[in-house]
N, C-alpha and C positions, 0 to 999 in steps of 0.2 A: 506160355509163361508171361506173366505180367512184367512189364519193364517200367511201370510208373514209379516215380520216386515217392518214398515214404517221407514222413516228417518227424525225424528223430528229435528227442528232447534232451539230449545229453551234451556230448562233446562240443558241438557247434551251435549251442543254443543261444548263447549270450552275444549281444553286440550286433550292430549293423554298420560295420566299417566299410563294407563293399557297396557296390552300386546295385540297386535292385533292378532286375530285369525280368520280364515275363518269359518263362521257359518251361517247356513241357518235355519230359523224358521220352514219351511215346512219339511226339512230333519230331524230336531231335533224331530218334532212331530211324524214322522213315526218310527224313531229310538227308541224313548221312548215307543211307542206302541208295537214295536217288543220286547223290553226288558221286558215290562210288561207281555206280553203273555208268554215269556219264564219263568218268575218268577212264575206266577200263573198257568201256564200249566204244569210245571215240576212235581208237586205232583200228578197230574192226570195221566200223562204218566208213571212215575216211579212206581206208586203203582200197575200197572198191572203186573210187573215182579220182584219187590223188596218188602221186608218186610217193615213194617211201620217205623222201626228205620232207616234203610238204606235209605228209601225214604226221610225221614226228613233230614238226614245228607247231601245227595246229593242235595236236593232242596235248603238248606241253602248255600251250597257251590256255587251253580249256582247264587244265589242271591248276594253273596259276589263278585263273578266274574263280574256280570253285573254292580253292583254298582261302583266298583273300575274302571272298563273300562270307564264308563261315567265320573267319577271324573278325571281320568288321561287325557281323551280326551278334555273335556271342562265342567266346572261346570254347564254351562247352560243346557247341555244335562242331567246332573244329576237331576236338578230341574224339568225339563220337565218330566223325568222318574218318579220322586217322586210324582209329581202331578197326573200322570196317576195311580200310585199305590193307591193314596188316592181316586180318583174319581171312579175308576172302581172296587174297592174291593167288594162292595156289590153285583153288578150284576154278577161278576165272582163267588162269593160264592154261590149265588142263582142258577146259571145255572150249575155249575160244581160239587157242593158239597152237593146237597140236597138229601142225602141218607136217609134211614129209621130213623136213629137217629138224623138227622139234625146236623151232626158234620162238622166242617170246620178245616182243618189243621192249626196249629199255625203259620206255615211259610206263610200262606196266610193272616190270620187276622192281623199278626204283621209284615208283610213284610215292610211296610212303616216305622215302628219303627226301625227295624234292619237296614234299609237303611240309615236313618238319623243318627243313632248311628255310623255307619261306616263312614259316612261323617264327623261327629264330630271328630272322632279319626284321620281321614285323615288331618283335618285342625287344629289340636291341637296347633301347633306352632303359627299360625295366631290368633287363638282365645285367647291364652294366651297373645299375644301382645295387642289385643283389651282390654282385661280386665285389664291389667297392667297399662293402660293409665289413669285410674280413680280409685283412692283408695276407693271412696264411692261406686262405681259400684262393685268393687271387694268385698267390705264388704257386700253388698247386696247379692251377689252370695254365699258367705260363710254362711251368716245367713240363707238364703233360703235352702241351702244344709243341714245345721245342723237341721233345722226344719223338712225336709223330712226324713232324715236318722233316727232321733230320734223317728219318728212315724211309722217306718216300724216294725210292731209287728208280722207280718207273711208274708209268701210268697204265700198266697192264690191267685187264679185267680183274684178276685175282687181287692185285694191289688195291684197286679202287673199292672192291667189295670188302676187303679187310679194313680199309680206312673207314668205310661206312659203319662197320660193326664196332670199331673202337671209339666212334664219336656219337652215334645216334642216341645211345642210351642216356648219356650225359645231356645231350641236347633236349631230349624229351623232359628230363627232370627240370632243367632251367626254364624251358618254355612253360611247363605246367606251374612252376613257381610264379612266373610272371603273370600267368592267366588267373591263378587262384586269388591274387591280390585284388582283382577287380570284381570278384564275385561275393555277394552278400554272405555273411558268416553262416547263417543257418542253411544256406543252399549248398554248401560244400559237401556235407555228408549225403544230402539228397542226390547230388550229381554223382558221387562215387557209387551209390547204390544202383543208379541207372547204368553206369559203366559195368558194374559187376553183373547186373541182370542181362545186359546185352551180350556180354562175353559168354555167360552161362548158356544163353539161348542158342548161340551158334555151336558151342561145344556139345551140348546135349543133342541138338538136332542132327549134327554130323555123326556123332557116335551111334545114335539109334539107327540112322540110315545105313551106316556101314555094318552094323551088327546084323540087321535083317537081310541086307543085300549080299553079305559076306565080303571080306576084305579084298579077295581077288577080283570079283566083279566090280566092286566099288572103285578100285584103283584103275581097272580097265576103262570104266565109264569116264573117269576124269583124265584118262591117258597119262597117268602118273609115271608109268615106267617108260613112256616115250620121250619124256622131258627130263634131262639129267638133273636139273635143280629140284625136281619133285621126288626123286628116288629116296625112299626112307633109309636112314642110316641103320635102322634096326626094326624089324617087324615082330621080333620076339625078344624076350629078356629072361634072365635066369635069377631066381630068388632062392638062395640056399640049395641050388641044384635043380629046382623045379622050373621047367620052361613055361613061360606065360606068353600068350598071344597079345599083341598090342593093336589098339584101334586109334587111328589118327583123325578120323572124321573129316571136317572141312579143311583142317590144316594139312591133312594127308601125312604129316610127320608125327607119329605118336609121341615122340619125346617132347616136342613143343606143345602138343595138346595137353600132355600131363603137366608140364610146367605152368601153363596158363591156368589150368583148373586148380592147381595147388595155390597159385597166386591169388585167385578169387577167394579161396577158403582162408588164406592167411590174412588178406585185407579185411574180409568180413569179421574175422576173429578180432583183429585190431580195433575195428569200429565198435564191436560189442563190448570189449573190456574197457574201451575208452569211455563208453556211455554207461558202463556198469549195469547193464541190463542183459537179459537173456534174449535169444532170438524170439521176436514176437510178431513181426510183420510177415505177410504172405511172401513178399519179395525176398526177405532174408531166408525164409525157410526153403523156398524154391531154389535160391542160389546155393544154399548149403547142400541140399539133396542132389541137385543137378550136377554141381561141380564135383561132388564126391563120386557120383556115378561116372563122370567123364574121367576123373583121375584113376579110378579102378579100371576102367576100360583101357586107358593108356598104359597101365602097369609100369609107372615110372618110379624107380627107387629114389632118385634124387628129389622127386616131388615129395615123397614121404619125409625125407630128411629136412625139407623146408619147414615142416611143422615142428620138428625137434629143435631147429635153430630158433624159430619164433618163441618157443617155450623157454629156451635157454636165455635168449635176449630179454624176455619179459622178467624172468627170475632175477637176472643180474641187475636190471633196472630197479626192481623192488628192493634190492639191497643197496640202493643209492650209488651204484657204480656209475662213473661218468660215461656218457654215450660213446665216446671214442673207444674207451676200453671195452665197452659192451660189444662193439663191432669186432674188435680184434679178438676177444675171447670167444666170440661166437664162431669166427673163422677157425680158431684153434680147435674148438670142440667138434666142428664139422670134419676137420682133417683127422682127428683122433678116432672118431666114430667110423669114418669111411675106411681108414687104415685097419681098424680092428675087424670090421666086417670082411675085408679082403683077406686078412690073415686067417680068419676062421674058415673061409672058403678054400683057400689055397695052401694052408698049413703054416707052421711056425717059421720055416725057412724063408718064406716070403718077406718077413719083417726086415730081414737084412738085405735080401736081394733087390727089393724095390728101390733102395738107395744106391746100390752099387751098379745095377744094370736094370733099370725100371722097365724098359721095353721088353727085354727077354723075360723078365719076371711076370709080365702081365699075361702071357699065354694068350688065351682067347676069351677070358672072363671079362664081362663088361665093366664091372667096377674097377678092376685093376688096370684096365685100359685108360680110364679117366685118371687114375692115380699116376700112371706112367706119363701121361701128357703133362700133368702138373709138375712132377719131379723133374722130368726132362727139360721142361721149359725153364725152370729156375736154375737147373744145373748149367744151362747154356750161358747164364750171366757170368760165370767164372771165366769162360774162354772168350766170350764176346759180350762184355757188359753193356755196350751201347746199342745192341740189337743187330739182327741180320738183315733188316729191311722189311717193309710191309709187302705181303704177298709171298714170302718165302716159306710159309708154313701154315699149319692149321687145316681145318676141314675144307676151306676153299681151295687149298692146294690140291687136295685129293679130288675135289669136284672138277677143277679145270684141267687136271693132269691125272687121268685114271691110271697111268703107267707108274706112278710113284710107288715105291715099295712100302710095305707096312712099317718097316723099321725106320725108314726116312720120314715117313708121315708122322708117326708117334713121337719121334725124336724132336720134332718142331713144336712140341707142346700141344698137339692136337687133342681134342676132347676135353680140354681145360681152357676156359676163357683167360684166366690169369696166366696159364702156361703159355698160350699163344702170344699174349701181350709181352711176357718176359722175353720170349725167344725173338719176336719180331721187332718190338719197340725198345727193349732193353730197360736198364735200371731207371732212366729218366721217366719213362712212361709208367712203370710200376709205382715209383715213388710219387709221381704227380697224381695218379688216380687214387692212391691210398689217401693222400692228403685231402683231395676233393671229397671223398666219401666220408672220412672222419670228421671233417669240418662241417659238412652238411648235416651229419647226424647230431653233432654238438649244437648246431644252430636251430634245427627244426623240431627238436623235442623228442620224447620217448616213442611216440607213435611212428614217426619216420625212422627213428633209430632201429626199431624192430624190423621194418621193411627193408631198410638199407643193409642191415645185418644179414637178413635172409637172402637178399640179392647177391651180396658180395660173397657169402659163404657158398651158396649154390653154384656161383660162377667158378669156384675152385675146381668143380668136377663136371662142368657143362659149358662147352664153348658157345652154345647158343644163348647163354645169358648175357652176352655182350651184343646180341642181336635184338632187333625191334620186337620180335614175337614174344619171346620168353620174358623180356624185361618190361613190356608195355604197361601192363596193369600195375606192377609194383612201383614203377617210376611215377606214373600219374598219381597213384594213391599216396606215395611218399610226400609229394608236394601238397596235395589237397588236405591230407590229414595233418601234416606237420606244422605248417606255418601258424596255424591258429588253434591248436589243440590245447585249450586253456585248462581243462580238467586233467590233462595228462602231464602237464609241465611239472617236472620234479626239480628243475633248475631254474635260475633266473633267466628271463628272456634275453637273448643276445641282441646286439645291434641290428643284425639282419632281420630278426623277427620284429623288433620294434619299428624299424623303418618300413617293412612291408605292411605292418598293421596301420600305419599312418597314411 
């Protein structure tokens, strides 16, 4: 598959407000792959002649060097590198670190987190400039931070992992905004197409490999079942009672593979309607066909709903609805459609039971389990409005404590990103994040509004959408599409857009 950037003539055609830099998508892909192998390979090589403490220290130092090298060279290299860290982490862990105890060095499992934190620090001046343009946005950030900090009751692994999920997505969005401001206007769409092509390449290659090898042998080869963090949450799914096998490819987790494939398709669609042209380049066509194949292989229902939400958001925008209302109504539409599907599958009695006893009403059907997590998480706000503390619920709780009961697990908002946030972070976190998302949609224009609506709506029924894998493509694209999408702007540019353009 070609990953060379095309030269679109629409949405990002006019203006040269950014800095012109020589940049090749193919070269960036291989540079990122080299950096990823250095980052993940260092602990393996160093552990052969250094003690564990020194191995960890040198490995982190190399990670810092690689990250800052890409940031200084070109932010687009950094995001290609970060995307590789996200996509390849599981297969690297399974191949290189499947020892008798099934342990993976922290510098490997959290390399993506360390890298994005370093990028956040690197771009602090620009990010402060972004936040200072909108007092309501700044208030949302402060409220969200207070909600998170007040709920850090321990520094246990599950608490740290949860904090990572509640912060990394927003960090990616703000870093991408800071980076996009220094990129020449016409290069932004080119860069996004390279990101989409690289993502599709890994999704398709992994899906084809697993398809021919068979899922059992594929997972055995990568030692997926020997490492707790790589165990798939679900290797099959049910659609109107029909059982479907799921393929995870290099991500090993079919759910995340499906979400990433759906994200590529949604971003591609946003680019195309923004440019008001049909798919015409080889890259676009291959991304469309490849990601459609990966999505079908992963058999992800929530991935299909992402298209529905994108269409709803686009329709509402065409009716001149404000971006903030578009995001809110898109979430409402996602809730109604999902509730309707669950009711069709489980019968009319479910419609009442889901609100009175959501966990019991869910039974074992996958969609109703996600609904149970959402409803349970928000019901917890009544009894404990300011949260139960980070690490007290969600899928990480199940991962770190396999003995937790199904009822206890789902009651903490599990399987819903917003549900886990409500349960663990309370009303301050929910309100703060809602304000952040709505203000970013208002500031960045319709292209980003669609992508943020898709992300926020899908997160109602998928806990992984607050994690780096499912959210990566959507957040990068929301920044690079939104800030300068001149032909999409249906409202007057805000202060944030104006200042980022200057």
